[in-house]
C-alpha positions in Angstrom: 35.6 12.4 3.0 37.9 10.2 1.0 36.6 7.0 2.9 37.3 4.6 0.0 41.0 5.1 0.3 41.0 3.3 3.7 40.1 -0.4 4.3 36.9 -1.2 6.3 36.0 2.4 6.6 32.5 2.6 5.1 29.3 2.3 6.8 26.0 1.9 4.6 22.5 2.0 5.8 20.1 0.5 3.3 16.2 1.1 4.1 13.5 -1.2 2.7 9.6 -1.4 4.1 8.4 -2.7 1.0 7.2 -6.2 2.1 9.0 -8.6 4.2 12.6 -9.2 4.6 14.8 -12.2 6.0 18.3 -13.3 5.0 17.2 -16.7 3.7 14.7 -16.0 0.9 12.0 -14.0 -0.6 8.6 -14.1 1.1 5.8 -16.2 0.2 2.1 -15.4 0.2 2.5 -11.8 1.2 2.9 -8.9 -1.1 4.2 -11.2 -3.7 5.0 -8.4 -6.1 7.7 -7.3 -4.0 9.9 -10.6 -4.1 12.3 -9.1 -6.8 13.0 -6.0 -5.0 13.7 -7.7 -1.6 16.2 -10.2 -3.4 17.7 -7.0 -5.0 18.1 -5.4 -1.6 19.3 -8.4 0.0 21.9 -9.3 -2.8 23.2 -5.6 -2.8 23.9 -5.9 1.0 25.7 -9.0 0.4 27.9 -7.8 -2.2 28.7 -4.5 -0.5 29.6 -6.2 2.5 32.0 -8.1 0.9 33.9 -5.2 -0.6 37.3 -4.2 1.1 36.4 -0.6 1.8 33.0 -1.4 3.5 32.9 -2.1 7.1 29.4 -2.7 7.8 26.1 -2.8 6.0 22.9 -2.6 7.7 19.4 -3.1 6.1 17.0 -1.2 8.1 13.1 -2.6 7.9 10.1 -3.1 9.9 9.7 -5.5 12.6 6.7 -7.8 12.3 5.2 -10.1 15.1 2.5 -11.9 13.7 1.1 -15.5 14.1 0.6 -16.1 10.2 4.5 -15.5 9.8 7.5 -17.0 10.6 9.3 -15.8 13.6 12.4 -14.5 11.7 10.3 -11.4 10.9 10.0 -10.8 14.8 13.9 -10.8 15.4 15.3 -7.3 16.0 18.6 -8.4 14.2 19.4 -11.2 11.6 22.8 -11.7 10.0 22.8 -11.8 6.3 26.5 -12.5 5.9 29.8 -11.3 7.5 29.7 -7.5 7.8 26.0 -7.2 6.6 22.8 -7.6 8.8 19.1 -6.6 8.7 18.0 -4.5 11.6 14.2 -4.6 12.3 12.8 -1.4 13.8 9.6 -1.7 15.8 6.9 0.7 14.9 3.2 0.9 14.2 1.0 -2.2 14.7 2.9 -5.2 15.2 1.3 -7.3 13.0 2.1 -7.4 9.2 0.5 -4.7 7.0 0.4 -4.0 3.1 2.7 -1.2 1.9 0.0 1.0 1.4 -1.0 1.0 5.0 2.4 2.0 6.6 2.0 5.5 5.5 0.4 6.8 8.8 3.5 5.3 10.8 6.5 6.6 8.7 7.4 9.6 11.2 7.6 7.0 14.1 9.9 4.9 12.0 12.2 8.0 11.5 12.2 8.8 14.9 13.1 4.9 15.7 15.9 5.1 13.2 17.3 8.2 15.1 17.3 6.1 18.3 19.0 3.5 16.5 21.6 5.8 14.7 22.4 7.3 18.4 23.2 4.0 19.9 25.2 2.6 16.9 26.7 5.5 15.1 25.7 7.3 12.0 26.2 5.7 8.6 28.3 7.5 5.8 25.2 6.9 3.4 21.6 6.2 3.4 20.1 4.4 0.4 16.1 4.3 0.4 14.3 1.7 -2.0 10.8 2.3 -2.8 8.7 5.4 -2.1 8.2 4.9 1.6 11.7 4.3 2.4 12.6 7.0 -0.1 10.5 9.5 2.2 12.2 8.1 5.4 15.7 8.1 3.9 15.5 11.6 2.5 14.2 13.0 5.9 16.9 11.3 7.6 19.3 12.6 5.2 18.2 16.2 5.2 18.3 16.0 9.2 21.6 14.4 9.6 23.3 16.1 6.5 24.3 12.6 5.3 24.2 11.8 1.4 21.1 9.9 0.3 20.7 7.4 -2.7 17.3 6.5 -3.9 16.3 3.5 -5.9 12.3 3.8 -6.8 12.1 0.3 -8.1 8.2 0.8 -9.3 7.4 4.4 -9.5 3.7 5.7 -8.5 3.3 7.9 -11.5 3.8 5.2 -13.7 1.5 2.7 -12.0 -1.1 5.5 -11.8 -1.0 6.0 -15.4 -1.2 2.3 -16.3 -4.3 1.8 -14.0 -5.9 4.9 -15.5 -6.7 3.4 -18.9 -9.1 0.3 -19.7 -11.4 -0.8 -17.1 -9.8 1.2 -14.2 -10.3 4.8 -16.1 -13.3 5.7 -14.1 -12.0 4.4 -10.6 -9.7 7.4 -9.6 -11.1 7.6 -6.1 -11.1 3.8 -5.5 -7.3 3.5 -6.9 -6.4 6.5 -4.6 -7.9 4.8 -1.5 -6.1 1.4 -2.3 -2.8 2.7 -3.5 -2.5 5.9 -1.8 -0.9 7.6 -4.8 -1.0 11.1 -3.5 1.3 10.3 -0.6 3.3 7.9 -2.8 4.2 10.4 -5.6 4.8 13.2 -3.2 7.2 11.0 -1.3 9.0 10.0 -4.7 9.4 13.9 -5.4 11.0 14.3 -1.8 13.3 11.5 -2.4 14.3 12.8 -6.0 14.7 16.4 -4.5 17.2 15.0 -2.0 19.2 12.2 -3.4 22.7 13.0 -4.7 22.2 9.8 -6.8 19.4 7.9 -8.2 20.0 4.3 -9.0 18.3 3.0 -11.9 18.1 -0.6 -13.6 17.6 0.5 -17.3 17.9 3.9 -19.5 14.2 3.4 -20.1 13.5 4.2 -16.6 15.3 7.5 -16.8 13.9 8.3 -20.2 10.3 7.4 -19.8 9.6 6.8 -15.9 11.4 9.3 -14.0 10.7 12.0 -16.7 7.3 12.3 -15.4 8.4 13.9 -12.2 8.9 17.6 -11.3 12.1 16.8 -9.8 13.6 14.9 -12.8 17.3 15.5 -13.0 19.0 13.0 -15.2 22.5 14.2 -14.4 21.9 12.7 -10.8 20.6 9.1 -12.5 23.0 6.2 -12.9 22.0 3.1 -14.8 23.7 0.4 -12.5 21.7 -2.9 -13.4 21.4 -5.2 -10.7 23.1 -8.6 -10.7 22.0 -12.2 -10.5 23.3 -14.8 -8.1 25.6 -16.7 -10.4 26.2 -19.4 -7.5 22.5 -20.5 -7.3 21.9 -19.8 -10.9 24.3 -21.9 -12.6 24.4 -23.9 -15.9 23.7 -27.6 -16.2 26.4 -30.0 -15.2 27.0 -33.5 -16.2 25.9 -35.1 -13.0 22.5 -32.7 -12.5 19.4 -34.6 -11.7 16.0 -33.3 -11.7 14.6 -32.4 -8.1 11.5 -33.6 -6.6 9.8 -30.5 -7.9 9.9 -31.9 -11.3 7.4 -34.7 -10.3 5.0 -31.8 -9.2 5.0 -30.8 -12.7 4.9 -34.3 -14.3 1.6 -35.0 -12.7 0.0 -32.0 -14.9 1.8 -33.3 -18.3 0.9 -36.4 -20.5 4.3 -36.1 -22.2 6.7 -34.5 -19.5 9.6 -35.2 -21.7 8.9 -32.4 -24.2 10.6 -29.0 -24.3 9.1 -26.6 -21.8 7.7 -23.2 -22.4 8.3 -21.7 -19.0 7.1 -18.6 -17.4 7.4 -17.4 -13.7 5.4 -14.5 -12.6 2.7 -13.6 -9.9 -0.8 -13.7 -11.1 -1.3 -9.9 -12.2 -3.0 -8.6 -15.2 0.1 -6.6 -16.1 1.9 -10.1 -16.5 -0.2 -10.8 -19.4 -0.3 -14.5 -18.6 -3.6 -15.1 -20.3 -2.3 -13.8 -23.5 0.5 -16.5 -23.4 -2.0 -19.0 -22.6 -4.1 -17.8 -25.7 -1.2 -18.0 -28.0 -0.3 -21.4 -26.9 -4.0 -22.5 -27.2 -4.5 -21.4 -30.7 -1.2 -22.9 -31.9 -1.5 -26.4 -33.0 2.2 -26.6 -33.7 3.1 -25.1 -30.2 1.0 -27.4 -28.4 2.5 -30.4 -30.5 6.3 -29.2 -29.8 6.1 -28.2 -26.2 4.5 -28.2 -22.8 3.5 -24.9 -21.2 4.5 -24.3 -17.5 3.0 -21.5 -15.4 4.6 -20.7 -12.2 2.2 -18.2 -10.7 3.2 -17.6 -7.1 1.9 -19.8 -4.3 -1.5 -20.3 -2.9 -3.2 -22.9 -0.6 -6.6 -21.9 -1.5 -7.7 -19.8 -4.4 -10.3 -17.9 -2.5 -7.6 -16.7 -0.2 -5.9 -14.5 -2.7 -6.7 -11.1 -3.5 -9.4 -10.8 -5.9 -7.3 -9.4 -8.6 -5.0 -12.6 -8.4 -8.0 -14.8 -8.2 -9.4 -13.3 -11.6 -6.3 -13.8 -13.2 -5.8 -17.5 -12.2 -9.6 -18.4 -13.2 -9.3 -16.7 -16.5 -6.3 -18.9 -17.1 -8.3 -22.0 -16.0 -11.2 -21.2 -18.1 -8.7 -20.9 -21.2 -7.2 -24.2 -20.4 -10.8 -25.7 -20.5 -11.6 -23.6 -23.6 -8.7 -24.9 -25.8 -8.8 -28.3 -23.9 -5.2 -28.0 -22.7 -5.4 -30.6 -20.1 -2.1 -32.6 -20.0 -0.1 -30.0 -21.8 -0.2 -27.0 -19.3 1.2 -27.4 -15.7 0.2 -24.8 -13.1 1.4 -26.0 -9.7 0.0 -24.3 -6.6 3.3 -24.1 -4.6 6.8 -23.8 -5.0 9.9 -22.3 -2.9 12.5 -19.9 -4.1 14.8 -22.9 -3.7 12.9 -24.8 -6.4 13.6 -22.1 -9.0 17.2 -22.6 -10.0 16.3 -26.2 -10.9 13.2 -25.4 -12.5 15.3 -23.2 -15.0 17.7 -26.2 -15.3 14.9 -28.6 -16.0 13.7 -26.3 -18.8 17.2 -26.1 -20.1 17.8 -29.9 -20.1 14.6 -30.3 -22.3 15.8 -27.7 -24.5 12.9 -25.3 -23.6 12.5 -21.4 -23.4 11.8 -19.0 -20.7 9.1 -16.5 -21.7 8.2 -12.8 -20.0 5.2 -11.6 -22.1 4.4 -8.8 -19.6 2.9 -5.6 -20.8 5.6 -3.9 -18.9 8.7 -4.9 -17.1 10.9 -2.4 -15.3 13.8 -4.8 -15.4 13.1 -8.6 -15.5 15.2 -10.5 -12.9 13.9 -13.8 -13.9 15.3 -13.2 -17.2 18.8 -13.0 -16.0 18.1 -16.0 -13.8 17.0 -17.9 -16.7 19.8 -16.7 -18.9 22.6 -17.5 -16.4 21.4 -21.2 -16.4 21.8 -21.3 -20.0 17.8 -21.1 -20.8 17.1 -18.9 -24.0 14.6 -16.3 -23.3 11.6 -14.7 -25.1 10.7 -11.3 -23.7 8.5 -8.2 -23.9 10.0 -5.2 -25.8 9.4 -3.0 -22.8 11.9 -1.7 -20.3 14.5 -4.0 -18.9 14.4 -6.8 -21.3 15.8 -4.4 -24.2 18.8 -4.0 -22.4 19.1 -7.5 -21.2 19.0 -9.0 -24.8 20.9 -6.3 -26.3 23.8 -6.9 -24.0 23.4 -10.7 -23.9 22.0 -11.7 -27.1 20.4 -14.7 -25.6 16.9 -14.5 -27.1 14.4 -12.4 -29.0 12.0 -9.2 -28.0 8.4 -9.5 -28.6 5.5 -7.2 -28.9 3.2 -8.5 -25.9 -0.2 -7.8 -27.8 1.0 -9.6 -31.0 -0.1 -13.3 -31.1 1.6 -14.0 -34.1 4.7 -12.7 -33.2 4.8 -14.3 -30.0 4.2 -17.7 -31.7 7.0 -17.2 -34.3 9.4 -16.2 -31.6 8.8 -19.4 -29.6 8.6 -21.8 -32.6 11.9 -20.2 -33.8 13.5 -21.1 -30.4 11.8 -24.6 -30.4 12.9 -25.7 -34.1 16.2 -24.1 -34.6 18.7 -26.2 -32.5 21.7 -24.3 -33.6 20.2 -20.9 -32.7 19.0 -22.3 -29.3 22.6 -23.4 -28.5 24.0 -19.9 -29.3 21.3 -18.2 -27.2 22.2 -20.7 -24.5 25.8 -20.0 -24.4 25.2 -16.3 -24.9 23.1 -16.1 -21.9 25.6 -18.1 -19.6 28.4 -15.6 -20.8 26.5 -12.4 -21.0 25.0 -12.6 -17.5 28.4 -13.1 -15.9 29.9 -10.3 -18.0 27.1 -7.6 -17.6 25.0 -8.6 -14.7 27.1 -9.8 -11.6 26.7 -8.3 -8.4 30.2 -7.7 -8.1 30.3 -5.5 -11.1 27.1 -3.6 -9.6 28.9 -3.0 -6.1 32.0 -1.7 -7.9 30.3 0.7 -9.8 28.0 1.7 -6.9 31.2 2.4 -4.8 32.7 4.2 -7.4 29.8 6.7 -7.8 29.5 6.9 -4.1 33.4 7.7 -3.8 32.6 10.8 -5.8 29.6 11.7 -3.7 31.4 11.4 -0.6 34.5 13.5 -1.7 32.2 16.3 -2.3 30.1 16.1 0.8 30.8 17.8 4.1 31.0 15.7 7.5 27.8 15.6 9.2 27.0 18.6 11.4 25.4 16.5 14.1 28.3 14.2 15.2 27.9 11.9 18.2 30.0 14.5 20.5 26.6 15.9 21.3 25.0 12.6 22.3 25.5 13.1 26.1 24.5 16.8 26.3 21.0 17.6 27.9 18.7 20.3 28.1 19.1 21.6 31.8 17.0 21.0 34.9 14.0 19.1 33.5 13.3 15.8 32.5 10.3 16.5 30.0 9.3 19.5 27.9 5.9 21.0 26.6 6.4 22.9 23.2 3.4 24.7 21.8 2.5 27.2 19.1 1.5 30.6 20.2 -1.3 32.1 17.8 -4.7 30.6 18.4 -3.2 27.8 20.6 -1.9 29.9 23.6 -3.8 32.8 22.5 -7.7 33.0 22.4 -8.7 32.2 26.1 -7.1 34.3 28.7 -8.3 32.1 31.7 -7.4 29.1 30.1 -3.9 30.8 29.5 -3.5 31.8 33.0 -4.2 28.4 34.1 -1.5 27.0 31.6 1.1 29.5 32.8 0.4 28.6 36.4 0.9 24.8 35.4 4.2 25.5 33.9 5.2 27.4 37.0 4.1 24.8 39.4 6.1 21.9 37.6 9.8 22.9 37.5 10.6 19.4 36.1 9.0 20.4 33.1 10.4 22.6 30.4 8.7 25.0 28.1 9.2 25.7 24.7 7.4 27.7 21.9 7.3 26.9 18.1 5.7 29.5 15.8 5.7 30.8 12.4 6.3 34.3 13.7 9.7 36.1 13.5 11.8 35.9 16.6 11.2 39.6 17.4 7.7 39.2 17.0 7.3 35.9 19.0 9.2 37.6 22.0 7.0 40.7 21.9 4.0 38.3 22.1 5.6 36.3 25.0 6.1 39.4 27.0 2.5 40.5 26.3 0.9 37.2 27.1 3.0 37.1 30.6 4.4 33.7 29.7 7.3 32.2 31.4 10.8 32.5 29.7 11.0 29.6 27.1 13.7 27.1 27.4 13.8 27.0 23.6 11.9 29.0 21.0 11.8 27.6 17.4 10.5 30.6 15.2 10.1 31.5 11.7 8.1 28.2 10.7 10.8 26.0 11.8 13.8 27.6 10.6 15.3 29.4 13.5 16.2 27.9 17.0 17.4 29.8 20.1 17.9 28.4 23.7 17.4 29.9 27.2 17.2 33.5 28.7 20.2 34.6 26.6 18.5 33.2 23.3 21.6 31.5 22.3 21.3 30.4 18.7 21.7 26.8 17.7 24.8 27.0 15.4 24.7 23.6 14.0 21.1 24.3 12.7 22.0 27.6 11.3 25.1 25.9 9.5 22.3 23.6 7.8 19.3 25.5 7.3 20.4 27.6 3.9 21.0 24.5 2.0 19.5 25.1 -1.6 17.8 28.1 -0.5 17.3 30.7 -3.2 14.9 33.2 -2.0 15.3 35.9 -4.7 14.4 33.3 -7.2 11.5 31.8 -5.4 10.0 35.5 -4.9 10.6 36.0 -8.7 8.6 32.9 -9.5 5.7 33.3 -6.8 5.2 37.1 -6.8 3.3 37.3 -10.2 1.0 34.2 -9.4 -2.8 35.3 -9.0 -4.1 35.1 -5.7 -0.6 35.2 -3.8 0.2 38.5 -1.8 3.2 38.9 -0.2 2.9 39.8 3.4 4.5 42.8 5.0 8.3 43.2 5.4 7.6 42.4 9.3 6.6 39.0 8.4 9.6 38.0 6.4 12.8 36.5 7.5 16.1 35.2 6.4 14.7 31.7 5.6 11.0 32.4 5.4 9.0 34.1 2.6 5.5 34.6 3.8 2.3 35.3 1.7 -1.3 35.5 2.1 -3.4 33.9 -0.4 -6.9 34.1 -1.8 -8.2 30.6 -1.7 -10.6 31.3 -4.7 -7.8 32.5 -7.1 -4.6 31.0 -5.9 -3.2 27.6 -6.9 -3.2 25.0 -4.2 -0.2 24.3 -2.1 0.8 21.1 -4.2 0.3 23.2 -7.2 2.7 26.0 -6.1 5.0 23.3 -4.8 5.1 21.7 -8.5 5.6 25.2 -9.9 8.8 25.8 -7.7 10.0 22.2 -8.5 9.5 22.8 -12.3 11.7 26.0 -12.1 14.4 23.9 -10.1 13.9 25.6 -7.0 14.1 23.6 -3.7 11.7 24.6 -0.8 8.9 23.3 1.2 5.4 25.1 1.1 3.4 25.3 4.0 -0.2 26.5 4.5 -1.7 27.6 7.9 -5.3 28.8 8.9 -6.2 28.3 5.2 -4.9 31.7 4.3 -1.2 32.1 5.2 1.5 30.3 3.1 5.1 30.1 4.3 8.1 29.1 1.9 11.0 27.7 3.7 14.1 25.6 2.9 14.1 22.0 2.4 15.9 21.5 5.4 13.5 23.7 7.6 10.3 23.2 9.1 8.9 22.3 12.6 9.2 18.4 11.9 13.1 18.7 11.1 13.7 21.3 13.7 12.0 19.3 16.4 14.1 16.3 15.6 17.2 18.2 15.3 16.8 19.5 18.8 15.9 16.2 20.3 18.7 14.6 18.4 21.1 17.1 19.5 20.4 17.2 23.3 19.7 13.5 23.6 16.0 14.2 24.6 13.5 11.3 24.4 10.4 12.1 22.0 8.4 10.0 24.5 9.1 12.9 27.0 8.0 15.7 24.8 4.5 17.0 24.3 3.7 19.2 21.5 0.5 21.3 20.7 -0.6 23.2 17.8 -3.5 24.3 15.5 -2.6 24.8 12.0 -0.7 23.2 9.2 2.5 24.9 10.3 2.4 22.6 13.2 1.7 19.5 11.6 5.4 18.4 11.2 6.0 18.4 15.0 2.8 16.7 15.7 3.6 13.6 14.0 6.3 10.9 14.9 7.0 9.7 18.4 6.3 13.0 20.3 2.9 13.4 22.1 0.8 15.4 19.9 -2.2 17.6 20.9 -4.2 19.4 18.4 -6.5 22.1 20.3 -10.3 21.9 19.7 -10.1 25.5 17.6 -7.7 23.7 15.0 -7.4 24.6 11.4 -9.0 22.3 9.0 -5.8 21.5 7.2 -4.8 19.4 10.4 -7.9 17.0 9.7 -5.6 14.9 7.7 -3.7 13.7 10.7 -6.4 12.7 12.7 -6.1 9.1 13.8 -2.3 9.3 13.5 -0.5 7.6 16.2 0.3 9.8 19.2 -1.9 12.7 18.0 -4.8 13.7 20.4 -7.7 15.8 19.0 -8.6 17.8 22.1 -12.2 19.0 22.6 -11.4 22.2 24.6 -10.1 25.1 22.6 -7.0 27.3 22.9 -4.7 27.0 26.1 -7.4 24.6 27.8 -7.1 22.3 24.9 -3.1 21.9 25.7 -4.2 21.3 29.4 -6.8 18.6 28.2 -3.9 16.7 26.2 -1.5 17.1 29.2 -3.9 15.3 31.5 -4.7 12.8 28.5 -1.0 11.6 28.5 -0.9 12.2 32.3 2.3 14.2 31.3 2.7 15.7 34.9 3.4 12.3 36.5 4.1 8.9 34.9 3.4 9.4 31.3 1.0 7.1 29.4 0.4 7.0 25.7 -3.3 5.5 24.9 -3.1 6.3 21.2 0.6 4.9 20.7 -0.8 2.8 17.8 -3.9 2.8 15.5 -4.6 -0.1 13.6 -5.2 0.3 9.9 
C-alpha cells in the first residue's frame, strides 16, 4: 500500500486511555502524572493532520460523564484542528476512573471501537499509547490485520523495579493491588509482540527499559523524539510583559527581582523535589543569589491530594521551615497550562535557570519547553535529558543525589553571564532544530510508509458490512465439554429450547478438533449448529455444509511455527503431548502435571524468549493449548461478529474453562456455568459476565433467563463499578 504517494490518502487512529483528554489543554487535578503524555498525543495528532498525505487523524479515548469534570469530557467528538478530532468511546462506568481501574473494561472498549470502525471506516494504522491502549490496539490490529505502532511512555517493568527498592521493598502485594503490574506488563508484552514499530523518545528507553521485556526486538524500535509547541514556548520579545501569574509568585518572595531557580513537576517522590530544597537550604550562596520557585501541580486543599503527594508537599514545607526559607521560596497552589510559557519567560527575563532534579526522567518535556523560551537547564543525568543536552548544548547534567554537584551546576549558571547567554541561545536554536513537531511527524510518516509498503490490505474490508447470518436475530454460542455435557436432562431441556425458538441461532465453540466436535454433536443429539468454532478458536465453519471461513483461514497462520514450538516445549518437565487425535493445524495440545510443569505465564515467557509468537491457554487446570497469536475464542468471536455485522448485544456465550475466557469478555452476554474451572474465577465481576449457580446445560438456561434472552434482552450486569 503506497499511500504516501497520494495526497490526503492516509487515515490514522491514535488510542490513548491514560488520563483525561480534551483539545484545549492538559487536565488538572486528575491523574496528574499523565499531563505530558496527553500533550504528546494531542500534538502528534495536530502535526500529523497537517501533513499533505494525511486525510484524517482520530484520537480514540474514553467518554467520561462526571460532575467533577468539565462537560468537554462527555462530548462524543471534539475537533482538535482541521482533519483531526477526539472521538470519545463510551464503555464501563460513566464516571472518571484512574487508569489502574480501567483494566476490567478494556474488552468492552475493543468491541465499541469495532462498532466505530464499522460506521466510519477502517484506519490504515493503529497507534496505541501506554499499556492499556497498547493492549487494545494490538487486539484490534490482530483482528483487523492493520499495522500497529506502540509507544509505551512509562513502562510497567521499569516502574515495578523502582518501587521494589527502599521503603517499598516489602509491599509487593500492595503494589500489585494498586498498580496492576501483572496485567500492565502482559499488556506491554502483547503490544511489543504485535507492533510493527515501537516509537521511543530516547535511546536509553531502548537500551535500558524495553530490554527488560521478553519481546525486546530493537530492530523494530525507532527513536523519534517528541516535539515542543514552538508557537507557545517562544523566546522573550521586546514588548513582553509579565502576566498576572507573576504577582502570585511575588506574594511569596521578599526580593522577587532576583534570578529564579524554577522547577515544574508533580509532587512525586521520584521527582526528587525535596533534594532540590535541601541543596538550596544548605547553600548560603544560592539563597543569596536566587529565589526558588516550585510549581507542584494544582491543589485546592492539601488533604484532598493522594497521600503520596501530600507527603511530598508536607516534607517540602517542613524543609522550608527547617532552613527558614520564608520569603525565598514560592510554591503556589494553582496554575493553568496557559501560565506555563510565561512562567519560563519570566524566569528567563530574570536570568534564572530551570532544573529537573528527578531520580529518573524518561524524556523531559519541560526541559524542551524551557529551552525553547531561552531558559538554560540543569537536569538529571538519566534518560531523556542526556539526549536533550547533547543535542542542544543548553545546560548541564547532574547526579540527582549529589548535593555538591547540584549546587555547583546552579551557581555556574547564576554566576557566569557569558555561559548563561550561550546556553540561552543554544536552547532556542537546538529545540527548533532537533525537537520540532514537524520533524517528528515527517520521520514518523517516513517509517510508516515503509510499514505500509510491506503490509497486505486488511482482510476484513467493509464489503462484508451488510452481510448477515441468515434467519435469526440473536445467537447462543456454547462450549461442549462440561458445559453442554454432564447433565442429560438439562441438555434435553436446552435442545428443546433451541428448537422452540427458531429466531435464535445456535453455535458451538470448543477446543476439540472439528471431526471430534462433529462426532460429539451427533452423539448428544444437538441441532445442526449455524456456526462451529473449533480447535481452541482457530477454525470457523458455517451451516450444514460446514463452509469454512476463508478470510479467517487467510490470517490465522500469521507467525505460526509449530515445529519450533514443539521443539521448545516437548522437553519441558511436566508437559506431555496429547495424542495426535487432539492436535490440529493451528493447535498444539499438552496435558500438564501442575506439580512439575511451569505456569502458563512461564511457558509463555519461554516461547517469547525463543522468539516464538503464540498464545498459551490453560483449561480445566490440566489441558494446555498453544495456538497462533491471531487465534483464540476472543478473536474468532469478534471476527465473525465483525464479518457478519452481528451485534454483540444479541450474542449469548457460555463456557466453563479458561479456553472460553476470551469469548466471555467484552460486549457479548457471558454465562459461566456453575461447574466452572477455577481459572475463570479471575473474570468474576467483569461486566456482562454472569456466574450461574446451576451446572452444565441448566447453567446456560439460567443465564438465558437472567438476560431475558428469549424476549426483550436486558443486561443487568452491563457495568460494574470499581
